[in-house]
N, C-alpha and C positions, 0 to 999 in steps of 0.2 A: 504494500500500500504506500502511496506517495502523499506527503503533506507539503504543500507549497505555501510559504509564508510571504506575504506581499505587504510592504509598507505603503501607506497612502501616498499619493502624488503631492507635489509642491502646493502648499496652501497659501492663502493671503496672509500677510503679516498679522500678528496679534494686534488688535485695535479695539479696546473696550468701548470706544465711541460707536464704531460700526457694528461690532459683534459683542455686546455685553455678555452674552453667553458664548464662550469660546467653542462650545460644541457645534455651533452653527457656522463657524468659520469655513468658507468654501475653498475648493481648489481655485487657483488662478486660471486664467485662460491658457497660459503656457503649461500650467500643471495638468490640465485636462489633455492637452496635446501630448505632453510627455508621458502621461499615464497610458494613453492610446498606443504610442510608439513602443513603450515598454511591454505592453500586452502583446503586441505583435512579436516581440522578442521571446516572450513566454511561449507563444505558439510555435515559434521556430525551435525552441528548446524542448519541444515535445509535450507541453501541457495542453491536453485536449479534453473537452467536455467535462470540466471539473464541476463539483458542486461547491458552492461558495457561501462562506459565512463572513460577515463584516461587523466591525464595530458600529455602534449606532451614530457616531459622530459624522457630521455632514461630509467632511473631506474623505473619510474612509468609505462611506457609503457611495459617494460619487465615483471614487476609484473602482470600487467593486462593480458598479454598473457598467463602467467603461470596459473593464476586464471581461465581464460576463458577455458583453456584446461581441468582443473580438474572439473570445475562445468558445463561443457557442455553449455557454454553461448549461449544466444539467439541472433544470428546475429553477425556481426562484431563489433569490439571495436571502439567506437567513440572517437575522440580526441577533448578535450575541453580545450582551452587556459585558461578558467576561473579556472581550477583546478591547475594551476601553483602555486608555493609556495607563490607568492605575490598576488594571486587572493583574492577576497573577498567572504565571505559567501553569501552576497546579490547577487553578479553576478552569482554564482553557483546556487543559489535558482531560479533566473529568468530563467536560462537555463534549470534547472530541470523541472520547471513548464511548459516550452514550449515543453517538450518531453513526455507529459502525455499519448499520444495515445497508447503506448506499454503497454502490460500486464506484470506481473511478477515483481520480485524485481529489483530495480535499484541499481547497484553496482558502486560506484565511487572510483577510485584509484587516490590518490594524495599525498599531503605533509602536514606537519605541518608548519605554524599554520593554513593554509587554512581550512583543514578538521575540526579542533577543532572549528574554528569560525563559520563554517556552522552548526555544531552540536548545538552550542550555539544559533544561530539564529532560528533553527528549534524547539529547546526545550524551549527557554525563550523569543524569540522575539528580542534578542539583540545579537550583534556580540561580544560575550565574549566566552572564552574557558572554558567550564565546565570540560573538561578533555583533556589530551594530548594522542594521539594515539601512541603506541610504533611502531617501524618499523615492518611491517607485522602484526600489530594489527588491530582490526576491531571493529566497533560498528554497531548495527542494531537499526534503529529507525522505528517506525510505525507511519503512517500518515493517516488521513481520505482521502477521494478522493481528497480533495482540498489541494494543496501544498502551505503552507503559514507559515510565522513566527509564532512561539509559538504553532504550530498545532501538533507537534510530541510528542511521548513518547519514552523513551529509553527502548528497550527490553533487550539488553545486551551490555556489553563492555568487550572485551577479549584481553589480551596481546598476543603477538606471542607465548610465552611459553604455555599459556593456550590453544591456538588453536592447537599447535603442539601436546600437550597431548591429546586433544580431538580427533584429527585425527588419533591417533595411533591405 
């Protein structure tokens, strides 16, 4: 089984005047374009028909929608509060394990440090960040049928620039 972790695309700068609720801060126009280009890179990297879960924050949800369109996602995008920036890798892992019935790659769209902590838990069994995902960057991990701490291996880790080049 494959789990693909994708960080949201570049968002507008924090601005309490425009977005008093930071959860509503959107992707920039360039961020949307870069997320689309990175999604084409994911497609070239072999990610096909994933089911997608996203953080509820606007910038992650918009990234998930763009990725879903490019990759012909399997079903609708699920919203997982566990993928919020302050979420824990353990909470995401529990939710991921509860969604085992579906086939195909699992693509999770979220934020740092949450995604890095999840990767650390899957790779080492500890909530440590083995890497930091760049905005619109992604990592693919492979797991046996059982989703558990320290059960994964890292297939690849790609920055946004690498994904964009791959998708050209």
